[in-house]
C-alpha positions, 0 to 999 in steps of 0.5 A: 954793429948799427945794422944788428939791432935795426929794423930793415927799412923795407919792413918799417913801411908796411906797419905805417901805411897799415896804421895810417890805413886804419885809422882812415878806415875808422874815420871814413867810417865814422863819417858815414855813421854821422851822415846816416845819423844826420840823415835820419834826424832830418828825414822829415825835413828831406821827405818835405823837400823831395816832395816839393821838388816833385811837385814842381816837376808835376806843375811844370807843364801846366805852367808851360800851358799857362804862360802860353795861353796868357803871356804871363812871366814865369814868377808871376804864373807859377804864383798864380798856378801853385797858389791858385791849387792851394786855394782849390784844394783848401775850398774842397776840404772845406766842403768835403772834409767833415762829410768824408770824415765822418763817412770813413769814421763811420766805415771803419767803425762799423767794419767788424759788423760787416765782416761778421755779416760776411761770415754768416750770410749763406754765400760765404757762410762756409768761410765763418769758421776758417782761420782766415776769417778769424784774422780778418775779423779780429784785424777789422776790430783792431782797425776799428778800435783805433779810429776815435768816434769823435769826429774832432778827435779824428781830425786830430789824429793827423798831428799838431794843427800848427805842425801839419800847417807849417808842413803844408806851408813849406811844402807848397813853398818849396814847389813854388820857388824850385818851380820858378827857378827851374830854368836856372837850375838847368842852366847851373847844371849844364854850364858845368858840363861840356856842350855834348853832354850839356845837350844830352843832360837838357834832353834827359831833363826834358824827358823826365819832366814829361814823365813826372807831369804827365803821369801824375796829371794823368794819374789824378785824373784817372783817379777821380774818374775811378772814385766817381764811378765806383762810388756812384755805383755804390750809391745808386745801390743804396750803400750807407758808405758811398762817399768813403768807398769812392775816396778809397776806389779813387785813392787805392786807384793811384796804385798801378796794376794793383789798386784797382783790384784791391779796391774791387775786393772792398767795395764788392763785400761791403755791398754784398754785406750791406745790400745783399748778392744782388748788389754785390754781383753788380758792383763785381760787374762794374768794377771789372768793366771799368778796369776794362776801360781804364786799362784799354781806353782811359790809360792809354789815352791819357797816359800815352805820352808818360811812362811806358814801363813793363808791368813786372817793373812796376810792381817792383818799384811799387813795392821797393818804393813803398818800403822805402817811403810809405804810401807816398813811395807807392804813389810815385813809384811809377814816374820815379822808375820812369825817370830812372829808366829815362837815365839808364837809357841814356847812359847805356845809349851809346854802347847800344849803337856801338853794339848795333853797329858791330851787328850790322858790320859783322859779315854773314856767315857762309852757309855751310853745305854737308855733302851726303854720305856716299853709300859703300862702293860709290867711287870716292869711298875706300872699302876696306878689305 
């Protein structure tokens, strides 16, 4: 009788497992959501930490050079290098900030007039009534309207002074202490790994450090050259916005493959509107010649040991990291992609070596000889009766 109203033992277990699984899934989903919320809440702090760690890798090679030249310990050398860089950048900002901001402000405020002059010029007058030209005119006007005319207000666009200073202070000291503790961090990571894996990890770490540090230093050097050459050319041609155009050219040059071309689309029309067709053609020639010099001489010489990435990967990485991290993402896309490429190469190295060994060990197939068919009536061929 007891078995008539009871549930077979085999059916109670799946229901309890299903309930347990549902609760566990719910907890996992809640935990993931809380994690995402926490990351979003501290996204600014994470961005500062990420930038500080990136700068620590950038300073690694200059730090080693300074230590080798002076014999200083790592802590003192890192402090001198990082804080000295901050002092130099601050002095340059104090000297150049006001004229630079004034030049950028004037350029952006006059941008609608520059576009209007281009639409009415003899060379580009045929674009005057096109929809694209109208959109460019409206966009330049909207951009100009967002820029305050007062210089103090322009400086205030960056945000609260205290918050900005606190962010810079945090960034500098994150970079400094990560740089000082870099050997200890490597030792702590490798101490958790077996000897062969530890050696591979140190090798990958060193290659990533080389990629980031040399790329950043090389890119900054090339950007300064680009800004100086193109901004100086604009000044020689009589442009009132030479300083702003030089800064725009140098900043855009940090974006690989695309930046120099975008800069050309800014500089040449500006010179056309300001100084006429001859100045614009000279500026175009300088931009084109400089691009060839940079691509074939400067970049291979300065960046020869930094990153070796396909051009298609560069464009994809700039797009992806730019969408994730904004302007900062576009600027650091190349070294990040190069670092990911190094990790992937190391993870797949054993498989590639094994496939290469299998390919070498595989016997070569014997050539297949196809005998020609005998003509009818020849020996070996039976002719049907």
